[in-house]
C-alpha positions, 0 to 999 in steps of 0.5 A: 475511460480510465486504464483498467476500467470496464468498457462503456455499456458493460454491466456494473459489478455488484458492490459486494464484489468490491470488497477484496483484499484491503489496505487502509491507513487512518490518522486522527487529528490532534491538538498541535504541540511539540515532542521528540522522536528517537533521533531527538528531532522535534516532531508533532505530539504522537497521533493515533493511527489505524492500519488494516492489512488484509484481515488484520487490523492494528492501532497505536500512535506515531510521530509526524514530521515537525513541519506538520506540527502547526497544521501546515499539512496539505493534500499533497503531503499524504503520499509522503506521510504513509511511508513514514507511518509504515516505518513506525509500524512497530509502535502499533499493536494488533487490534482485531480482525477486520470483521470484528471491529467493535461498533464502540471503537472510534475507528468503526464509523469513519471506516464504514463511512469511507467505505460507503462513499467509495462504493457510492462513487463506483456505483455512480461510475458504473451506472448507465447514466454516468457511462453515457455521459463519460462517453459524450465528454471524452470527445470534448475532453481528450484527457478523459480517455488518454489511456494513462490513468491521469484522471481522478474522481472527486466527491464533495459534500457536507461530510466533515461531521461524519469524519470528525477528528479525522486527519485523513484516510487512505484505502486501497482495495483489490477486486476484479483485476482493478484497484480502487484507491480512495483518499479522504481529506478535509471533507472530500473523497478522492477515488483513483482507479488503477489496473490490478492485473498481474502480480500485485504487492501484498503491501503498497505504501505508494498512494497517489498525489491528487493535489495537482488538478487541471481541467475538471468536469462535473458528472452529477449533482445530488440533493443534500438531505443525508437521507438519499443514497448519496448520503451527505455528498452533493457533487461528483466530478472528474479531474485531469491530473496535471502529472501522473498521480504517482509522481517521484516519492519523497521522504525525510526519514533518516537511513536506519541501521540494522541490528540483527532481526530487530530493525529501525526500518520496515521489513517484510519477509516470507520464509517457506519450509520444505514439504515434510512429506512431498505434498502441497502443504508447507509451513510458512512464516510471514514477517510483517514489520515487527510482527511474525505470523506462522501457519500451514498453507497449500502451495505446489509440491515443488517450487522453482525460482520462476514460481516465486512471483506466483507464490506470494499472491498464493500466500496472500489469499490464505492469509487467514490460516496464519496465526500471530506468533510474536513480535520479531524481538521476542521470537525465540532462537529455538524457533525453526524460523529464527535461523533462516531469518537471521541469515537473511537479515545479515546477508541483506545488509551485506548485499545492500552495501555491495550493491550501493558500491557498484554505482560507480562501475554501473555509471561507467558501464553506461557511459561507454560508447555503444554506437547508436544504441543505448546501453540496456541499462538506460532503458526505463523498462530494463532498469525496473526489471534489472537485479543483482545476483549473489552467488553464496558458498555455505559452510556446514553451519549455514547449511544446517540452518537452511536445511529445512 
């Protein structure tokens, strides 16, 4: 069993329930030749990419690091490439809504095929046949039910032709308190099932590394006739990950500089105005990298600090109510959201500098003697739950900017 998976013997979910909030990255393969990025570093030639976030789809080109220019890319590199793609989000343009991708689009077929493959894996894993087999296997292989989500599923077949010109596809779907992560690479589908309870981020660029495999067990073999429900797939296996699928991330990107609202790094912001009549409806703006969306959403009449973790998911489910406004560089200064976004952008740069400067003080604080007890900052749980608090005194001009 996997953390977050349904109990053995429980009825399988309907496949139409597996199509929840979706985040997908697709990168095309390309011939290998050299180019330069904005910093003058050698890179691969631009690759064509597709990105889906919820109901919105984008496409365009981006540059990979030079070390991948001659095809020297493996499965383990994908978790590092996704954040690099996201940082170049401003090079992608809005394509269409997720349910409006035309069949003539290059992206239509591979996206449908990876969705079909994921649904096939989930339908197999929730079948009585595979559930009973997993129940038997966990007594022989303790790692199958270690409770630490250190397993993944592998679907192998003759699939290269239906994913022609695809370098890789990564998809994350949130459904029924579960998260289904699917990775396609070199003719193989990998599926990781995560616990999706609680508040989930609207955008998560952390994808699992499924390249460190240990012991594996075949769960099913299929006929390779491309007609049966299994399509081109011939084998489904479960593998032990020799390390947590989410190991330490790595990136070779240079630290970007901030320039007002425009930025070389990825920015995600939510700006919620006060209710004009004290009711539930509020005007909001969502900045997603270089793109800005605005509209009216239904929240609660009064929002407190402790409500914020629940407000963001409430915005996410009302995503369709927001309309594209402009890219961040074209947002007019007369727009009601411009002043608060500008204030937040300038303040963030200062706060990041101050937080970085506090590192020496924090290290000294932790190193002091506390008897036999660890300092609370040394706890892994407290590290992730710790935060900096800045008290700000606003002058009249700032108060006017933030009035609404």
